[in-house]
C-alpha positions as CSV (number, residue, x, y, z in Angstrom):
1,M,0.0,0.0,0.0
2,S,1.1,3.5,-0.6
3,D,0.3,6.2,1.9
4,S,-1.6,5.3,5.0
5,S,-3.7,8.5,5.1
6,A,-6.9,8.4,3.1
7,G,-7.2,10.8,0.2
8,F,-8.2,11.4,-3.4
9,Q,-7.1,13.4,-6.4
10,L,-9.2,14.5,-9.3
11,V,-7.3,14.8,-12.6
12,Q,-8.8,16.2,-15.8
13,Q,-8.1,14.0,-18.9
14,S,-7.5,15.1,-22.4
15,D,-10.7,13.4,-23.6
16,H,-12.8,15.7,-21.3
17,S,-13.2,12.8,-18.8
18,A,-12.0,13.0,-15.2
19,L,-10.0,10.5,-13.3
20,L,-10.5,10.2,-9.5
21,T,-7.6,8.3,-7.8
22,L,-8.1,7.0,-4.3
23,S,-5.2,6.3,-1.9
24,G,-4.5,5.4,1.7
25,D,-6.5,3.5,4.3
26,W,-10.2,4.4,4.2
27,L,-11.2,3.3,7.7
28,Q,-13.8,4.5,10.2
29,G,-12.5,7.5,12.1
30,S,-9.8,8.3,9.6
31,R,-9.6,11.7,8.0
32,A,-11.0,10.8,4.6
33,G,-11.4,13.3,1.9
34,S,-14.4,15.6,2.0
35,F,-17.1,14.8,-0.6
36,A,-18.1,18.4,-0.5
37,A,-14.7,19.4,-1.8
38,L,-14.9,16.7,-4.6
39,S,-18.4,17.9,-5.5
40,Q,-17.1,21.4,-5.9
41,Q,-14.2,20.2,-8.1
42,L,-16.6,18.2,-10.3
43,H,-18.8,21.3,-10.7
44,Q,-15.8,23.3,-11.8
45,A,-14.4,20.7,-14.2
46,T,-17.7,19.7,-15.7
47,P,-16.3,16.3,-17.0
48,E,-18.1,14.2,-19.5
49,S,-17.5,11.1,-17.5
50,L,-15.8,10.1,-14.3
51,V,-13.5,7.1,-13.7
52,V,-12.6,6.1,-10.2
53,D,-9.2,4.3,-9.8
54,G,-8.6,2.4,-6.5
55,A,-5.1,1.1,-7.3
56,G,-3.6,3.1,-4.4
57,L,-6.0,2.0,-1.8
58,G,-4.9,0.2,1.4
59,Q,-7.2,-1.0,4.1
60,W,-10.9,0.0,3.8
61,D,-14.3,-0.5,5.4
62,S,-17.8,1.1,4.9
63,T,-16.3,4.6,4.9
64,L,-15.0,3.9,1.3
65,A,-18.3,2.3,0.2
66,A,-20.3,5.3,1.5
67,F,-17.9,7.7,-0.3
68,L,-18.2,5.8,-3.6
69,L,-22.0,5.7,-3.3
70,R,-22.2,9.4,-2.9
71,C,-20.0,9.8,-6.0
72,H,-22.2,7.5,-7.9
73,N,-25.4,9.3,-6.9
74,H,-23.9,12.7,-7.7
75,C,-22.9,11.6,-11.2
76,R,-26.3,10.0,-11.7
77,Q,-28.0,13.3,-10.7
78,E,-25.7,15.3,-12.9
79,G,-26.0,12.9,-15.9
80,I,-22.3,12.0,-15.8
81,P,-21.2,8.4,-16.7
82,F,-19.6,6.7,-13.7
83,T,-17.2,3.8,-13.9
84,T,-14.6,2.2,-11.6
85,R,-11.4,0.2,-12.0
86,N,-8.8,-1.5,-9.7
87,L,-11.2,-1.4,-6.8
88,P,-11.2,-4.2,-4.1
89,A,-13.6,-6.9,-5.0
90,G,-15.7,-6.5,-1.9
91,T,-16.1,-2.7,-2.6
92,D,-17.2,-3.4,-6.2
93,K,-19.8,-5.9,-5.0
94,L,-21.1,-3.4,-2.4
95,L,-21.4,-0.7,-4.9
96,R,-23.2,-2.8,-7.4
97,L,-25.6,-4.0,-4.8
98,A,-26.3,-0.5,-3.5
99,T,-26.9,0.9,-7.0
100,A,-28.8,-2.0,-8.5
101,V,-32.2,-0.4,-7.9
102,E,-32.7,3.4,-8.2
103,P,-33.8,5.1,-5.1
104,H,-37.5,5.7,-4.6
105,R,-38.6,9.2,-5.3
106,Q,-41.7,10.4,-3.5
107,T,-44.1,12.0,-6.0
108,A,-46.7,14.3,-4.9
109,E,-50.2,13.0,-5.5
110,P,-52.0,15.2,-8.0
111,R,-54.6,17.3,-6.2
112,G,-57.6,18.3,-8.1
113,S,-59.5,21.6,-7.5
114,W,-62.5,21.7,-5.3
115,L,-64.5,22.1,-8.5
116,A,-63.3,18.7,-9.7
117,A,-64.4,17.1,-6.4
118,L,-67.9,18.4,-7.1
119,N,-67.9,16.8,-10.6
120,P,-70.9,14.4,-10.8
121,L,-68.9,11.8,-12.5
122,T,-66.2,11.9,-9.9
123,V,-68.9,11.7,-7.1
124,I,-70.6,8.8,-8.8
125,A,-67.3,6.9,-9.3
126,R,-66.3,7.4,-5.7
127,S,-69.7,6.4,-4.4
128,T,-69.7,3.3,-6.6
129,D,-66.3,2.2,-5.2
130,L,-67.5,2.8,-1.6
131,I,-70.8,0.8,-2.2
132,R,-68.8,-2.0,-3.8
133,E,-66.3,-2.1,-1.0
134,S,-69.1,-2.0,1.6
135,L,-71.0,-4.8,0.0
136,A,-67.8,-6.9,-0.3
137,F,-67.1,-6.4,3.4
138,T,-70.7,-7.2,4.4
139,G,-70.7,-10.3,2.3
140,E,-67.5,-11.6,3.9
141,L,-68.9,-10.8,7.4
142,S,-72.1,-12.7,6.5
143,I,-70.1,-15.7,5.5
144,A,-68.1,-15.5,8.7
145,L,-71.3,-15.5,10.7
146,A,-72.7,-18.5,8.8
147,R,-69.5,-20.4,9.5
148,L,-69.8,-19.5,13.2
149,V,-73.4,-20.8,13.3
150,V,-72.3,-24.1,11.8
151,G,-69.3,-24.4,14.1
152,K,-66.6,-24.0,11.4
153,S,-65.4,-20.6,12.4
154,N,-61.9,-19.7,13.8
155,T,-63.4,-17.1,16.2
156,R,-62.1,-17.5,19.7
157,F,-64.3,-17.0,22.8
158,E,-61.4,-15.5,24.7
159,D,-61.3,-12.6,22.1
160,F,-65.1,-12.2,22.3
161,R,-64.9,-12.0,26.1
162,H,-62.1,-9.5,26.0
163,F,-63.9,-7.2,23.5
164,C,-67.1,-7.5,25.5
165,Y,-65.3,-6.1,28.5
166,Q,-63.7,-3.3,26.4
167,A,-67.0,-2.3,24.8
168,G,-69.1,-2.7,28.0
169,P,-67.7,-2.2,31.6
170,E,-64.9,0.1,30.4
171,A,-67.5,2.4,28.8
172,L,-69.7,2.8,31.9
173,G,-67.9,5.9,33.1
174,I,-68.5,8.1,30.0
175,I,-72.0,6.6,29.4
176,S,-72.9,7.5,33.0
177,L,-71.8,11.1,32.5
178,T,-73.5,11.7,29.2
179,S,-76.7,9.9,30.1
180,V,-77.3,11.9,33.3
181,L,-76.5,15.2,31.5
182,V,-78.8,14.4,28.6
183,G,-81.7,13.6,31.0
184,M,-81.1,16.9,32.8
185,I,-81.1,18.8,29.4
186,L,-84.3,17.2,28.3
187,A,-85.9,18.1,31.7
188,Y,-84.8,21.7,31.4
189,L,-86.0,22.0,27.8
190,G,-89.4,20.5,28.6
191,A,-89.8,22.6,31.8
192,V,-89.5,25.8,29.9
193,Q,-92.6,25.0,27.9
194,L,-94.6,23.1,30.4
195,Q,-94.3,25.9,33.0
196,Q,-96.3,28.2,30.7
197,F,-99.3,25.8,31.2
198,G,-98.7,24.9,34.8
199,A,-98.0,21.3,33.8
200,E,-94.5,20.9,35.2
201,V,-95.3,17.5,36.6
202,Y,-95.5,16.1,33.0
203,V,-91.7,16.7,32.6
204,A,-91.3,13.2,33.8
205,N,-93.4,11.9,30.9
206,L,-91.3,13.9,28.4
207,V,-88.0,12.8,29.9
208,T,-89.0,9.1,30.0
209,I,-90.3,8.9,26.5
210,G,-87.6,11.0,25.0
211,I,-84.8,9.0,26.7
212,L,-86.3,5.5,26.0
213,R,-87.1,6.1,22.4
214,E,-84.4,8.5,21.2
215,M,-81.8,10.2,23.3
216,G,-80.7,7.4,25.5
217,V,-79.8,5.0,22.6
218,L,-78.6,7.8,20.3
219,M,-76.2,9.4,22.7
220,T,-74.9,6.0,23.7
221,A,-74.3,5.1,20.0
222,V,-72.5,8.4,19.4
223,V,-70.2,7.8,22.4
224,M,-69.6,4.2,21.3
225,A,-68.8,5.3,17.7
226,G,-66.2,7.8,19.0
227,R,-64.8,5.4,21.5
228,T,-65.2,1.8,20.4
229,G,-65.6,2.3,16.6
230,A,-62.4,4.4,16.5
231,A,-60.6,1.8,18.6
232,Y,-61.5,-1.0,16.3
233,A,-60.3,1.0,13.3
234,A,-57.0,1.9,15.0
235,Q,-56.3,-1.6,16.2
236,L,-57.0,-3.3,12.8
237,G,-55.2,-0.5,11.0
238,T,-52.1,-1.0,13.1
239,M,-52.2,-4.7,12.5
240,Q,-52.4,-3.9,8.8
241,T,-49.4,-1.6,9.0
242,N,-47.4,-4.3,10.9
243,E,-48.4,-6.9,8.3
244,E,-50.1,-9.0,11.1
245,I,-53.2,-9.4,8.9
246,D,-51.1,-10.7,6.1
247,A,-49.4,-13.2,8.5
248,I,-52.8,-14.4,9.7
249,T,-54.0,-14.9,6.1
250,T,-50.8,-16.7,5.1
251,M,-51.5,-19.2,8.0
252,G,-54.9,-20.0,6.4
253,I,-56.9,-18.2,9.0
254,S,-59.6,-15.7,7.9
255,P,-59.1,-12.2,9.3
256,M,-62.9,-11.7,9.2
257,E,-63.4,-14.7,11.5
258,F,-60.4,-14.2,13.7
259,L,-60.3,-10.4,14.1
260,V,-63.6,-8.8,12.9
261,L,-66.2,-11.3,14.2
262,P,-65.3,-11.1,17.9
263,R,-65.4,-7.3,17.8
264,F,-68.7,-7.4,15.9
265,L,-70.4,-9.7,18.3
266,A,-69.1,-8.0,21.4
267,L,-70.5,-4.7,20.4
268,L,-73.8,-6.4,19.5
269,V,-74.1,-7.8,23.0
270,A,-72.8,-4.7,24.9
271,M,-74.9,-2.0,23.1
272,P,-78.4,-3.0,24.3
273,L,-77.1,-3.4,27.8
274,L,-75.4,0.0,27.8
275,T,-78.7,1.4,26.3
276,L,-80.7,0.1,29.3
277,Y,-78.1,1.6,31.6
278,A,-78.2,4.9,29.8
279,D,-82.1,5.0,29.9
280,L,-82.0,4.5,33.7
281,L,-79.5,7.2,34.3
282,G,-81.2,9.6,31.9
283,I,-84.4,9.3,33.9
284,V,-82.5,9.8,37.1
285,G,-81.0,13.0,35.6
286,G,-84.4,14.2,34.7
287,G,-85.6,13.6,38.2
288,I,-82.8,15.8,39.6
289,V,-84.1,18.7,37.6
290,A,-87.7,17.9,38.4
291,G,-86.8,18.1,42.1
292,G,-85.5,21.6,41.6
293,M,-88.8,22.5,40.1
294,G,-90.7,21.6,43.2
295,I,-91.8,18.1,41.9
296,T,-91.6,15.6,44.7
297,P,-89.8,12.2,44.0
298,L,-93.2,10.4,44.5
299,Q,-94.8,12.5,41.8
300,Y,-91.9,12.0,39.4
301,I,-91.9,8.3,39.9
302,S,-95.7,8.2,39.5
303,Q,-95.6,10.0,36.2
304,T,-92.6,8.0,35.0
305,E,-94.6,4.7,35.6
306,Q,-97.4,6.1,33.5
307,A,-95.2,7.0,30.6
308,L,-93.1,3.8,30.8
309,A,-94.4,1.4,28.2
310,I,-92.9,-1.7,26.8
311,H,-93.2,-0.4,23.2
312,H,-91.1,2.7,24.0
313,L,-88.4,0.5,25.5
314,A,-88.6,-1.9,22.5
315,V,-87.9,1.0,20.1
316,G,-84.8,1.9,21.9
317,L,-83.5,-1.7,22.0
318,I,-84.2,-2.2,18.4
319,K,-82.2,0.9,17.6
320,A,-79.5,-0.3,19.8
321,V,-79.0,-3.5,17.9
322,V,-79.1,-1.7,14.5
323,F,-76.7,1.0,15.8
324,A,-74.3,-1.7,17.1
325,L,-74.2,-3.3,13.7
326,L,-73.5,0.0,11.9
327,I,-70.7,1.0,14.4
328,A,-69.0,-2.3,14.2
329,V,-69.1,-2.5,10.4
330,A,-67.9,1.1,10.0
331,G,-65.0,0.7,12.5
332,C,-63.8,-2.8,11.3
333,R,-64.1,-2.0,7.6
334,A,-62.1,1.2,8.0
335,G,-59.4,-0.7,9.9
336,I,-59.3,-3.7,7.6
337,N,-58.9,-1.5,4.5
338,S,-56.4,0.9,6.1
339,G,-53.2,1.8,4.4
340,R,-49.8,0.7,5.7
341,S,-48.6,3.9,7.5
342,S,-49.2,5.8,10.7
343,A,-51.0,8.5,8.7
344,A,-53.3,5.9,7.2
345,V,-54.1,4.5,10.6
346,G,-55.2,8.0,11.8
347,Q,-57.3,8.4,8.6
348,A,-58.9,5.1,9.2
349,A,-59.9,6.0,12.8
350,T,-61.3,9.3,11.6
351,E,-63.2,7.6,8.7
352,A,-64.6,5.1,11.2
353,V,-66.1,7.8,13.5
354,V,-67.4,10.0,10.6
355,T,-69.0,7.1,8.7
356,A,-70.5,5.6,11.9
357,I,-72.2,8.9,12.9
358,V,-73.6,9.4,9.4
359,Y,-74.9,5.8,9.4
360,L,-76.4,6.5,12.9
361,I,-78.3,9.6,11.8
362,V,-79.6,8.1,8.6
363,A,-80.7,4.9,10.3
364,D,-82.3,6.8,13.3
365,A,-84.3,8.9,10.9
366,G,-85.4,5.8,8.8
367,I,-86.4,3.9,11.9
368,N,-88.4,6.8,13.3
369,I,-90.3,7.2,10.0
370,I,-91.1,3.4,9.9
371,F,-92.3,3.4,13.5
372,Q,-94.3,6.5,12.9
373,Q,-96.1,4.9,9.9
374,I,-96.9,1.6,11.9
375,R,-97.9,3.6,15.0
376,F,-95.4,1.8,17.2
């Protein structure tokens, strides 16, 4: 070997090419030549090609490979042909391996104007894709349910029990708070109107019917959409990012049966129970306000018993089952179809909440219209 200190020299050739000679020991911690200085020399020389000669090299490690890679990338960016000669065999192999595939260049996604987003054809195309995706997910879920009924599913009872606890007991705190406050709000709103007619005692009837048929189940569903639906989307989206769902599929296990079905059934069981709990606390919240209006507890309980009817309770429970289906489908579908990045997981959680709330409002309006027509 020649000189032990690492260095390089750029020589301009007569044929407008440049020769870069390397010398010394290119080891970690050694004072190797600065690539910035070489880059400046190349800009000044503007060669038509660059040849790297390693005949004067001594010992070397990854420091040399990193320097050569930067030279190669600089030449590719500037459009200068890059060749090597007399390099150690290991260095040549590392350089060929590092430059075998061009580096990925992130391209910005084309963003159309807001007018393009309002194009009817674009809206129809997106709606068609969404409907097709939703139908495919619903079909796979139906097949998984059928396999569960005949005893051929890979669904585990331990997972179902865990998600029941996650969707039920762990949600009691927030459900308690919202239910009591909603009952109090209904009582205040009704009291403002009923006081004009001296019929404050009927605030108990208003609160009971409103909570049982509408507000109890709807507020519970909204809370569960933001809490459990988003959690389902985030959990499944993270598994998609970590390629866990691909691993489950590779082992011959259906992700729909193993991951989606336990969450779906758990929410289906927990939602009606939470609705009953929310109804009870909503009525209690209305009683707190009624007590401040001078209505005795006995009067409030008596009016509540008169307004309490099985068909009012049935309406709320039917809605609870429907809402549970919609929340579970929205959350699991967003998670299963999530992209493979942290940003995609966040978008999936957001999509799950927004989609579930839209589903809830549309379904609630439809169910109310149906029950109004059949006088139920």
